[in-house]
MIDOSE-1310 file (N, C-alpha, C; in nm, 2 decimals, decimal comma, always signed):
residues 207
mnkt	+0,09/-0,12/+0,00/+0,00/+0,00/+0,00/+0,09/+0,12/+0,00; +0,07/+0,22/-0,10/+0,15/+0,33/-0,10/+0,11/+0,44/+0,00; +0,19/+0,55/+0,01/+0,17/+0,65/+0,11/+0,04/+0,72/+0,09; +0,00/+0,74/-0,04/-0,13/+0,81/-0,07/-0,25/+0,73/-0,01
nlaa	-0,24/+0,60/-0,03/-0,35/+0,51/+0,02/-0,35/+0,51/+0,17; -0,24/+0,50/+0,23/-0,23/+0,50/+0,38/-0,28/+0,63/+0,43; -0,25/+0,74/+0,37/-0,30/+0,87/+0,42/-0,45/+0,88/+0,41; -0,51/+0,83/+0,30/-0,65/+0,83/+0,28/-0,72/+0,74/+0,38
lflg	-0,66/+0,62/+0,41/-0,72/+0,53/+0,51/-0,72/+0,60/+0,65; -0,61/+0,66/+0,68/-0,59/+0,73/+0,81/-0,70/+0,84/+0,82; -0,71/+0,92/+0,72/-0,81/+1,03/+0,72/-0,95/+0,97/+0,74; -0,98/+0,86/+0,67/-1,11/+0,80/+0,68/-1,14/+0,75/+0,82
lilv	-1,04/+0,69/+0,89/-1,06/+0,65/+1,02/-1,09/+0,76/+1,12; -1,02/+0,87/+1,10/-1,04/+0,99/+1,18/-1,19/+1,04/+1,16; -1,23/+1,05/+1,04/-1,37/+1,10/+1,01/-1,47/+1,01/+1,07; -1,45/+0,87/+1,07/-1,54/+0,78/+1,13/-1,55/+0,80/+1,28
llfl	-1,43/+0,82/+1,34/-1,43/+0,84/+1,49/-1,49/+0,97/+1,53; -1,47/+1,07/+1,45/-1,54/+1,20/+1,48/-1,69/+1,19/+1,47; -1,74/+1,11/+1,36/-1,88/+1,09/+1,34/-1,94/+1,01/+1,46; -1,87/+0,91/+1,50/-1,93/+0,83/+1,61/-1,93/+0,90/+1,74
nrfd	-1,83/+0,99/+1,76/-1,82/+1,07/+1,88/-1,94/+1,16/+1,90; -2,00/+1,20/+1,79/-2,12/+1,29/+1,80/-2,23/+1,22/+1,88; -2,23/+1,09/+1,87/-2,34/+1,01/+1,93/-2,30/+0,95/+2,06; -2,18/+0,98/+2,11/-2,13/+0,92/+2,23/-2,08/+1,02/+2,33
tpsp	-2,15/+1,14/+2,33/-2,11/+1,24/+2,42/-2,17/+1,21/+2,56; -2,08/+1,20/+2,66/-2,13/+1,17/+2,80/-2,23/+1,27/+2,85; -2,33/+1,23/+2,93/-2,42/+1,32/+2,99/-2,35/+1,39/+3,10; -2,39/+1,51/+3,13/-2,32/+1,59/+3,24/-2,35/+1,52/+3,37
erqr	-2,25/+1,53/+3,46/-2,26/+1,48/+3,59/-2,35/+1,57/+3,67; -2,45/+1,51/+3,74/-2,54/+1,60/+3,82/-2,52/+1,57/+3,97; -2,53/+1,67/+4,05/-2,51/+1,65/+4,19/-2,64/+1,61/+4,26; -2,63/+1,50/+4,34/-2,75/+1,46/+4,42/-2,79/+1,56/+4,52
lgsd	-2,92/+1,56/+4,54/-2,98/+1,66/+4,64/-2,95/+1,61/+4,78; -2,87/+1,68/+4,86/-2,85/+1,64/+4,99/-2,98/+1,66/+5,08; -2,97/+1,60/+5,20/-3,09/+1,60/+5,28/-3,14/+1,74/+5,32; -3,04/+1,84/+5,32/-3,08/+1,97/+5,35/-3,09/+2,06/+5,23
arvl	-3,09/+2,00/+5,11/-3,10/+2,08/+4,98/-3,23/+2,15/+4,97; -3,23/+2,27/+4,91/-3,35/+2,34/+4,88/-3,38/+2,33/+4,73; -3,51/+2,32/+4,70/-3,56/+2,32/+4,56/-3,64/+2,45/+4,55; -3,61/+2,53/+4,44/-3,69/+2,65/+4,42/-3,78/+2,63/+4,30
afgd	-3,91/+2,62/+4,34/-4,02/+2,61/+4,23/-4,05/+2,75/+4,19; -4,01/+2,78/+4,07/-4,02/+2,92/+4,02/-4,11/+2,93/+3,90; -4,21/+3,02/+3,90/-4,30/+3,03/+3,79/-4,42/+3,12/+3,82; -4,53/+3,09/+3,75/-4,65/+3,18/+3,76/-4,76/+3,10/+3,84
slty	-4,88/+3,11/+3,80/-4,99/+3,06/+3,87/-4,99/+2,90/+3,88; -4,93/+2,84/+3,78/-4,92/+2,69/+3,78/-4,83/+2,65/+3,89; -4,73/+2,73/+3,93/-4,64/+2,70/+4,04/-4,71/+2,74/+4,17; -4,77/+2,86/+4,17/-4,84/+2,91/+4,29/-4,94/+2,81/+4,34
gyga	-5,01/+2,75/+4,24/-5,12/+2,66/+4,28/-5,26/+2,71/+4,27; -5,27/+2,81/+4,18/-5,41/+2,87/+4,16/-5,51/+2,76/+4,14; -5,62/+2,77/+4,22/-5,73/+2,67/+4,20/-5,72/+2,56/+4,31; -5,61/+2,55/+4,37/-5,59/+2,45/+4,48/-5,46/+2,48/+4,56
vems	-5,45/+2,60/+4,61/-5,33/+2,64/+4,67/-5,27/+2,55/+4,78; -5,36/+2,49/+4,86/-5,32/+2,41/+4,97/-5,26/+2,27/+4,92; -5,28/+2,25/+4,79/-5,23/+2,12/+4,73/-5,15/+2,16/+4,60; -5,08/+2,27/+4,61/-5,00/+2,31/+4,49/-4,89/+2,20/+4,47
ypkq	-4,83/+2,20/+4,35/-4,73/+2,10/+4,32/-4,61/+2,12/+4,41; -4,56/+2,24/+4,44/-4,45/+2,24/+4,53/-4,47/+2,18/+4,67; -4,59/+2,20/+4,72/-4,63/+2,14/+4,85/-4,63/+1,98/+4,84; -4,69/+1,93/+4,73/-4,69/+1,79/+4,71/-4,56/+1,73/+4,68
lqtr	-4,48/+1,80/+4,60/-4,34/+1,75/+4,57/-4,25/+1,75/+4,69; -4,27/+1,84/+4,78/-4,19/+1,84/+4,91/-4,22/+1,72/+4,99; -4,34/+1,68/+4,99/-4,38/+1,55/+5,06/-4,32/+1,43/+4,99; -4,32/+1,43/+4,86/-4,27/+1,32/+4,79/-4,12/+1,30/+4,80
igrs	-4,04/+1,41/+4,79/-3,90/+1,39/+4,78/-3,83/+1,41/+4,92; -3,90/+1,46/+5,02/-3,84/+1,48/+5,15/-3,73/+1,59/+5,15; -3,75/+1,69/+5,06/-3,66/+1,81/+5,06/-3,74/+1,93/+5,06; -3,68/+2,04/+5,11/-3,76/+2,17/+5,12/-3,78/+2,22/+4,98
vina	-3,91/+2,24/+4,94/-3,95/+2,30/+4,81/-4,01/+2,43/+4,84; -3,95/+2,54/+4,79/-4,00/+2,67/+4,81/-4,09/+2,71/+4,70; -4,21/+2,75/+4,73/-4,31/+2,79/+4,63/-4,28/+2,94/+4,59; -4,23/+2,96/+4,48/-4,20/+3,10/+4,43/-4,28/+3,13/+4,31
gisg	-4,41/+3,09/+4,31/-4,49/+3,12/+4,20/-4,58/+3,24/+4,22; -4,60/+3,33/+4,12/-4,68/+3,45/+4,13/-4,78/+3,44/+4,01; -4,91/+3,44/+4,05/-5,01/+3,43/+3,94/-5,01/+3,56/+3,85; -5,02/+3,53/+3,72/-5,03/+3,64/+3,62/-4,89/+3,69/+3,58
evss	-4,78/+3,64/+3,63/-4,65/+3,69/+3,60/-4,61/+3,65/+3,46; -4,55/+3,75/+3,39/-4,49/+3,72/+3,25/-4,34/+3,69/+3,27; -4,28/+3,64/+3,17/-4,14/+3,59/+3,18/-4,04/+3,71/+3,21; -4,07/+3,83/+3,15/-3,98/+3,94/+3,17/-3,98/+3,98/+3,32
aglk	-4,10/+3,98/+3,38/-4,10/+4,01/+3,53/-4,04/+3,90/+3,61; -4,05/+3,78/+3,57/-3,99/+3,66/+3,63/-3,84/+3,68/+3,63; -3,79/+3,72/+3,52/-3,64/+3,73/+3,50/-3,59/+3,84/+3,60; -3,66/+3,94/+3,62/-3,62/+4,05/+3,72/-3,63/+4,00/+3,86
rlpg	-3,72/+3,91/+3,89/-3,74/+3,86/+4,02/-3,65/+3,75/+4,07; -3,61/+3,67/+3,97/-3,53/+3,55/+4,00/-3,40/+3,57/+4,08; -3,32/+3,67/+4,04/-3,19/+3,68/+4,11/-3,20/+3,70/+4,26; -3,29/+3,77/+4,31/-3,31/+3,79/+4,45/-3,34/+3,66/+4,52
ller	-3,42/+3,58/+4,46/-3,46/+3,45/+4,52/-3,34/+3,35/+4,52; -3,26/+3,35/+4,42/-3,14/+3,27/+4,41/-3,04/+3,31/+4,52; -3,03/+3,44/+4,54/-2,94/+3,49/+4,65/-2,99/+3,46/+4,79; -3,12/+3,46/+4,80/-3,18/+3,44/+4,93/-3,18/+3,29/+4,97
yhpa	-3,21/+3,20/+4,88/-3,23/+3,06/+4,91/-3,12/+2,97/+4,88; -3,04/+3,01/+4,78/-2,93/+2,92/+4,73/-2,97/+2,78/+4,70; -3,07/+2,77/+4,61/-3,13/+2,63/+4,58/-3,03/+2,54/+4,51; -3,04/+2,41/+4,53/-2,96/+2,31/+4,46/-3,03/+2,28/+4,33
lvil	-3,16/+2,30/+4,32/-3,24/+2,28/+4,20/-3,34/+2,38/+4,18; -3,36/+2,43/+4,06/-3,46/+2,53/+4,02/-3,56/+2,46/+3,92; -3,68/+2,45/+3,96/-3,78/+2,40/+3,86/-3,85/+2,52/+3,80; -3,82/+2,54/+3,67/-3,86/+2,66/+3,60/-3,98/+2,62/+3,51
chgg	-4,09/+2,67/+3,56/-4,22/+2,65/+3,49/-4,28/+2,79/+3,46; -4,24/+2,85/+3,35/-4,27/+2,99/+3,32/-4,31/+3,01/+3,17; -4,38/+3,12/+3,15/-4,41/+3,15/+3,01/-4,55/+3,14/+2,97; -4,63/+3,07/+3,05/-4,77/+3,05/+3,02/-4,85/+3,18/+2,99
ndil	-4,82/+3,28/+3,06/-4,89/+3,41/+3,04/-4,84/+3,48/+2,91; -4,71/+3,46/+2,88/-4,66/+3,51/+2,75/-4,73/+3,45/+2,64; -4,75/+3,32/+2,65/-4,82/+3,24/+2,54/-4,96/+3,28/+2,53; -5,03/+3,29/+2,64/-5,17/+3,33/+2,64/-5,19/+3,47/+2,58
rqss	-5,10/+3,56/+2,60/-5,10/+3,70/+2,55/-5,05/+3,71/+2,41; -5,00/+3,60/+2,36/-4,94/+3,60/+2,22/-4,82/+3,69/+2,21; -4,74/+3,70/+2,32/-4,62/+3,78/+2,32/-4,52/+3,72/+2,23; -4,41/+3,79/+2,21/-4,30/+3,74/+2,12/-4,24/+3,61/+2,18
reql	-4,24/+3,50/+2,09/-4,19/+3,38/+2,13/-4,03/+3,39/+2,14; -3,98/+3,47/+2,05/-3,83/+3,48/+2,06/-3,79/+3,55/+2,19; -3,86/+3,65/+2,24/-3,83/+3,71/+2,36/-3,85/+3,62/+2,48; -3,96/+3,54/+2,47/-3,98/+3,44/+2,57/-3,86/+3,34/+2,58
klnl	-3,81/+3,30/+2,47/-3,70/+3,21/+2,47/-3,58/+3,27/+2,53; -3,55/+3,40/+2,50/-3,44/+3,47/+2,55/-3,45/+3,48/+2,70; -3,57/+3,51/+2,75/-3,59/+3,53/+2,89/-3,57/+3,40/+2,97; -3,62/+3,29/+2,91/-3,60/+3,16/+2,98/-3,46/+3,12/+2,98
iami	-3,38/+3,14/+2,87/-3,24/+3,11/+2,87/-3,17/+3,19/+2,97; -3,20/+3,32/+2,99/-3,14/+3,40/+3,09/-3,17/+3,35/+3,23; -3,29/+3,30/+3,25/-3,32/+3,24/+3,38/-3,24/+3,12/+3,41; -3,22/+3,04/+3,31/-3,14/+2,92/+3,32/-3,00/+2,95/+3,36
qlsr	-2,94/+3,05/+3,28/-2,81/+3,09/+3,31/-2,79/+3,15/+3,45; -2,88/+3,23/+3,49/-2,87/+3,28/+3,63/-2,87/+3,17/+3,73; -2,96/+3,07/+3,71/-2,98/+2,96/+3,80/-2,85/+2,88/+3,81; -2,79/+2,85/+3,69/-2,67/+2,77/+3,69/-2,55/+2,85/+3,75
ksga	-2,55/+2,98/+3,73/-2,44/+3,06/+3,78/-2,44/+3,06/+3,93; -2,56/+3,04/+3,99/-2,58/+3,04/+4,14/-2,54/+2,90/+4,19; -2,52/+2,80/+4,10/-2,48/+2,67/+4,14/-2,60/+2,57/+4,14; -2,71/+2,61/+4,08/-2,83/+2,52/+4,08/-2,84/+2,44/+3,95
evll	-2,89/+2,32/+3,96/-2,94/+2,24/+3,85/-3,07/+2,30/+3,81; -3,11/+2,28/+3,68/-3,24/+2,34/+3,63/-3,32/+2,22/+3,57; -3,45/+2,22/+3,61/-3,55/+2,14/+3,55/-3,65/+2,23/+3,47; -3,64/+2,23/+3,34/-3,73/+2,31/+3,26/-3,86/+2,24/+3,23
vgvp	-3,98/+2,31/+3,26/-4,11/+2,25/+3,23/-4,17/+2,30/+3,11; -4,20/+2,22/+3,01/-4,27/+2,26/+2,89/-4,41/+2,30/+2,91; -4,44/+2,42/+2,86/-4,58/+2,48/+2,88/-4,65/+2,47/+2,74; -4,78/+2,43/+2,74/-4,85/+2,42/+2,62/-4,91/+2,54/+2,57
gfgl	-4,93/+2,55/+2,44/-5,01/+2,65/+2,38/-5,14/+2,59/+2,34; -5,24/+2,67/+2,30/-5,37/+2,61/+2,26/-5,40/+2,64/+2,12; -5,41/+2,53/+2,04/-5,44/+2,55/+1,90/-5,57/+2,48/+1,86; -5,59/+2,46/+1,73/-5,71/+2,40/+1,67/-5,72/+2,25/+1,72
fgpn	-5,61/+2,19/+1,75/-5,61/+2,05/+1,78/-5,59/+2,02/+1,93; -5,61/+2,13/+2,01/-5,60/+2,12/+2,16/-5,46/+2,17/+2,20; -5,43/+2,15/+2,33/-5,30/+2,19/+2,39/-5,18/+2,11/+2,34; -5,08/+2,18/+2,30/-4,95/+2,12/+2,26/-4,84/+2,19/+2,32
tval	-4,74/+2,12/+2,38/-4,63/+2,19/+2,44/-4,55/+2,27/+2,33; -4,53/+2,39/+2,36/-4,46/+2,48/+2,27/-4,32/+2,44/+2,24; -4,28/+2,43/+2,12/-4,16/+2,36/+2,08/-4,03/+2,43/+2,14; -4,04/+2,56/+2,16/-3,92/+2,63/+2,21/-3,86/+2,57/+2,34
yeei	-3,95/+2,51/+2,42/-3,91/+2,46/+2,55/-3,81/+2,34/+2,53; -3,84/+2,25/+2,45/-3,75/+2,14/+2,43/-3,63/+2,19/+2,36; -3,64/+2,28/+2,27/-3,52/+2,34/+2,20/-3,43/+2,40/+2,30; -3,48/+2,47/+2,40/-3,39/+2,53/+2,50/-3,33/+2,42/+2,58
aqek	-3,41/+2,32/+2,62/-3,35/+2,21/+2,71/-3,24/+2,14/+2,64; -3,25/+2,12/+2,51/-3,15/+2,05/+2,43/-3,02/+2,14/+2,42; -3,05/+2,27/+2,39/-2,94/+2,36/+2,37/-2,86/+2,38/+2,50; -2,93/+2,39/+2,61/-2,86/+2,42/+2,74/-2,83/+2,30/+2,82
gvlf	-2,88/+2,18/+2,78/-2,85/+2,06/+2,85/-2,91/+2,05/+2,99; -3,03/+2,11/+3,01/-3,10/+2,10/+3,14/-3,20/+1,99/+3,14; -3,24/+1,95/+3,26/-3,35/+1,85/+3,27/-3,47/+1,91/+3,21; -3,56/+1,82/+3,16/-3,68/+1,86/+3,09/-3,79/+1,77/+3,11
egni	-3,91/+1,83/+3,14/-4,04/+1,76/+3,14/-4,13/+1,83/+3,05; -4,17/+1,76/+2,94/-4,25/+1,83/+2,84/-4,39/+1,77/+2,82; -4,44/+1,68/+2,90/-4,56/+1,61/+2,87/-4,67/+1,64/+2,97; -4,64/+1,66/+3,10/-4,74/+1,66/+3,20/-4,84/+1,77/+3,19
leki	-4,80/+1,89/+3,16/-4,90/+2,00/+3,15/-4,99/+1,99/+3,02; -4,93/+1,93/+2,92/-5,01/+1,90/+2,80/-5,12/+1,80/+2,83; -5,09/+1,70/+2,91/-5,18/+1,60/+2,95/-5,29/+1,66/+3,04; -5,25/+1,74/+3,14/-5,35/+1,80/+3,23/-5,44/+1,90/+3,15
esep	-5,39/+1,98/+3,07/-5,47/+2,07/+2,99/-5,57/+2,00/+2,90; -5,54/+1,88/+2,86/-5,63/+1,80/+2,77/-5,74/+1,73/+2,85; -5,74/+1,73/+2,98/-5,83/+1,65/+3,06/-5,91/+1,74/+3,16; -6,03/+1,78/+3,13/-6,11/+1,86/+3,22/-6,11/+1,81/+3,37
alks	-6,11/+1,68/+3,38/-6,12/+1,62/+3,52/-6,00/+1,65/+3,60; -5,89/+1,70/+3,54/-5,77/+1,73/+3,61/-5,75/+1,88/+3,64; -5,86/+1,96/+3,60/-5,85/+2,11/+3,61/-5,95/+2,17/+3,70; -5,92/+2,28/+3,76/-6,01/+2,36/+3,85/-6,09/+2,46/+3,77
drih	-6,03/+2,50/+3,65/-6,10/+2,59/+3,56/-6,04/+2,56/+3,42; -6,06/+2,66/+3,33/-6,01/+2,63/+3,19/-5,86/+2,61/+3,17; -5,79/+2,67/+3,27/-5,64/+2,66/+3,25/-5,57/+2,59/+3,37; -5,62/+2,61/+3,49/-5,54/+2,56/+3,60/-5,57/+2,42/+3,65
pnai	-5,47/+2,35/+3,70/-5,50/+2,22/+3,75/-5,58/+2,22/+3,88; -5,64/+2,11/+3,92/-5,70/+2,09/+4,05/-5,60/+2,02/+4,13; -5,64/+1,98/+4,25/-5,54/+1,91/+4,34/-5,48/+1,78/+4,28; -5,57/+1,71/+4,21/-5,52/+1,59/+4,14/-5,42/+1,62/+4,03
gygl	-5,45/+1,73/+3,95/-5,36/+1,77/+3,85/-5,22/+1,82/+3,90; -5,23/+1,89/+4,01/-5,10/+1,94/+4,08/-5,02/+1,82/+4,13; -5,10/+1,72/+4,18/-5,03/+1,60/+4,22/-4,96/+1,52/+4,11; -5,02/+1,52/+3,99/-4,96/+1,46/+3,88/-4,83/+1,54/+3,83
maea	-4,83/+1,67/+3,85/-4,72/+1,75/+3,82/-4,60/+1,71/+3,92; -4,63/+1,70/+4,04/-4,53/+1,67/+4,14/-4,48/+1,53/+4,11; -4,56/+1,43/+4,08/-4,52/+1,30/+4,04/-4,43/+1,30/+3,92; -4,46/+1,38/+3,82/-4,38/+1,38/+3,70/-4,24/+1,44/+3,73
feav	-4,24/+1,55/+3,81/-4,11/+1,61/+3,84/-4,02/+1,52/+3,93; -4,09/+1,45/+4,02/-4,01/+1,36/+4,10/-3,95/+1,25/+4,01; -4,02/+1,20/+3,91/-3,97/+1,10/+3,83/-3,85/+1,15/+3,75; -3,85/+1,27/+3,70/-3,74/+1,33/+3,63/-3,62/+1,34/+3,72
iken	-3,64/+1,39/+3,84/-3,53/+1,41/+3,94/-3,47/+1,28/+3,97; -3,55/+1,17/+3,99/-3,49/+1,04/+4,02/-3,42/+0,98/+3,90; -3,48/+0,99/+3,78/-3,42/+0,93/+3,66/-3,28/+0,99/+3,63; -3,26/+1,11/+3,67/-3,13/+1,18/+3,64/-3,04/+1,18/+3,76
gll	-3,07/+1,09/+3,86/-2,97/+1,07/+3,97/-2,96/+1,17/+4,07; -3,06/+1,26/+4,08/-3,06/+1,37/+4,18/-3,11/+1,32/+4,32; -3,18/+1,20/+4,32/-3,22/+1,14/+4,44/-3,18/+1,00/+4,45
């Protein structure tokens, strides 16, 4: 085999290894939640628990995982206001995990999806800078064929490598028996949110 053929073979092997490496990227190491770890549930009315405040998902999740879950939900809040509010909460509580469920009011008001994406990314970056893991929750929009999780949430999760749950709110919004009104879950619906988030936390080795 001459030098030209050897060089071509060597180059081919390098290209194959580079191609395979694209599909063999190790998942990031995630820190387990210590017994004294705090979880910051950050969002709007879906986090606050509108319609069943005493059975909000943060309260039910706290019982399920045995860790302090701080309910930092404000009904009616849009993502731009949430972005301004988040730094103070991160500084106050130093959470190990932030569950980010935001943007529903932006979607209902038909605000800029691009701005919503930028706001969510900024919240993720702030949370990570503070030392917290992030679980991003996909929020559905409402179209002709019913509620569907808005695509930008999964896009952000993939781009930023954060934990993601994109099905539970779509399921709840599709079933009237799980809601207290047209938009908000009832106690059972909030319980399903807590169950879904617990599953993501456990599947990713945080518990």
